[in-house]
C-alpha positions as CSV (number, residue, x, y, z in Angstrom):
1,M,-17.0,-0.8,19.9
2,S,-13.6,0.7,20.4
3,G,-10.9,2.0,18.0
4,G,-10.2,4.8,15.6
5,F,-13.4,4.4,13.6
6,C,-15.6,5.0,16.7
7,Q,-17.8,8.1,16.9
8,Y,-16.0,9.0,20.2
9,I,-12.7,8.0,21.6
10,R,-10.8,8.9,24.8
11,L,-7.2,10.1,24.5
12,S,-4.6,11.1,27.1
13,A,-3.5,14.7,27.2
14,E,0.0,13.6,26.2
15,H,-1.3,11.7,23.2
16,I,-3.3,14.7,22.0
17,K,-0.3,17.1,22.6
18,Y,2.2,15.0,20.6
19,T,0.2,13.0,18.0
20,T,-2.9,14.8,16.9
21,F,-3.7,18.0,15.1
22,K,-6.9,20.0,14.5
23,L,-8.3,19.8,11.0
24,P,-8.7,23.2,9.3
25,E,-12.2,24.6,8.9
26,G,-13.9,23.3,5.8
27,Q,-11.6,20.2,5.5
28,D,-13.3,17.6,3.4
29,L,-13.8,14.7,5.9
30,K,-13.5,12.0,3.2
31,E,-10.0,13.4,2.4
32,A,-9.2,13.7,6.1
33,L,-9.9,10.0,6.5
34,F,-6.7,9.3,4.5
35,I,-4.4,11.4,6.6
36,E,-3.4,8.7,9.1
37,P,-3.2,5.8,6.5
38,L,-1.1,8.0,4.2
39,A,1.2,9.0,7.1
40,C,1.8,5.3,7.8
41,C,2.7,4.6,4.1
42,I,5.0,7.7,4.0
43,R,6.7,6.5,7.2
44,A,7.2,3.0,5.7
45,M,8.6,4.5,2.5
46,D,11.0,6.7,4.5
47,R,12.3,3.6,6.3
48,T,12.8,1.7,3.0
49,S,16.1,1.8,1.1
50,Y,15.5,2.2,-2.7
51,N,17.0,3.8,-5.8
52,K,15.2,5.6,-8.6
53,G,13.9,2.9,-11.1
54,D,13.7,0.1,-8.5
55,I,10.7,-2.3,-8.8
56,F,8.3,-2.6,-5.8
57,S,5.7,-5.3,-5.5
58,V,2.5,-4.2,-3.7
59,V,0.6,-7.3,-2.4
60,G,-2.9,-6.3,-1.7
61,V,-4.3,-3.2,-3.5
62,G,-6.9,-2.1,-1.2
63,A,-6.7,1.5,0.2
64,M,-3.2,1.1,1.7
65,G,-1.9,-0.6,-1.5
66,M,-3.3,2.2,-3.6
67,L,-1.6,4.8,-1.4
68,F,1.7,2.9,-1.7
69,I,1.5,2.7,-5.5
70,Q,1.2,6.5,-5.7
71,L,4.1,7.0,-3.3
72,I,6.2,4.5,-5.3
73,K,5.5,6.4,-8.5
74,L,6.4,9.8,-6.8
75,A,9.7,8.1,-5.8
76,E,10.3,7.5,-9.6
77,C,10.2,3.7,-9.1
78,R,8.1,1.0,-10.8
79,A,5.1,-0.7,-9.1
80,V,3.8,-4.2,-9.5
81,A,0.2,-4.5,-8.1
82,I,-0.6,-8.0,-6.9
83,D,-4.2,-8.9,-5.9
84,L,-7.0,-11.3,-6.5
85,D,-9.6,-8.7,-7.5
86,N,-9.6,-7.4,-11.1
87,T,-11.5,-4.2,-10.2
88,R,-8.8,-3.3,-7.6
89,L,-6.1,-4.2,-10.1
90,A,-7.7,-2.0,-12.8
91,L,-7.8,0.9,-10.3
92,A,-4.2,0.3,-9.3
93,K,-3.3,0.5,-13.0
94,E,-5.1,3.9,-13.3
95,L,-3.3,5.1,-10.2
96,G,0.1,4.3,-11.7
97,A,0.9,0.6,-11.3
98,D,3.3,-0.3,-14.1
99,Y,2.2,-4.0,-14.0
100,I,-0.7,-5.9,-12.5
101,I,-0.8,-9.5,-11.5
102,N,-3.9,-11.4,-10.5
103,L,-2.8,-14.3,-8.4
104,Q,-5.8,-16.4,-9.3
105,K,-5.0,-16.2,-12.9
106,E,-1.2,-16.0,-13.1
107,D,1.8,-17.9,-11.7
108,I,3.6,-15.3,-9.6
109,I,7.1,-16.6,-10.4
110,K,6.4,-16.5,-14.2
111,A,4.7,-13.1,-14.0
112,I,7.6,-11.5,-12.0
113,G,10.1,-13.2,-14.4
114,S,8.4,-11.6,-17.3
115,I,8.9,-8.2,-15.7
116,T,12.5,-8.6,-14.4
117,N,15.1,-11.3,-14.5
118,I,16.7,-10.2,-11.2
119,G,13.6,-10.1,-9.1
120,I,11.7,-7.4,-7.1
121,D,13.8,-4.8,-5.2
122,N,11.2,-4.2,-2.5
123,A,8.0,-5.9,-1.4
124,I,5.2,-4.2,0.3
125,L,2.7,-6.5,2.0
126,T,-0.5,-4.8,2.9
127,V,-2.3,-8.1,3.4
128,T,-0.3,-10.6,5.5
129,N,-2.0,-13.8,6.3
130,K,-1.2,-17.5,5.7
131,Y,-2.9,-17.4,2.3
132,T,-1.0,-14.4,0.9
133,L,2.2,-15.8,2.2
134,M,1.5,-19.3,0.8
135,M,0.7,-17.8,-2.6
136,L,4.0,-15.9,-2.7
137,Y,6.1,-18.7,-1.1
138,P,4.5,-22.0,-1.9
139,I,5.8,-25.0,0.1
């Protein structure tokens, strides 16, 4: 098996020099697991244009979606968590989501319309496949 979740990986000297850092002694490894995913979310937020109070939708509230919700709240914006799993949606609410939408139980257009009459300002898709796109944009 290859990839970032392997026990051992091989990296070039250049990669190590420019893109890695040593964890401090005593660093909790469960917390350290989120360094790279959180960095990806921060980078995405840095590349996104938004204003205080904007509404973000976060489609897919697994680990990445949960990180995005917290960053959205730190940016003083509102977050709409969209998923199929009620347990994830409940956790998203605990972590700061202003609204939650279960796509299996609610019509996305009506649900968003009850939140805002002008639509979502920014959409974060953490799960992009034909099913999530079809749910959001039915033909």
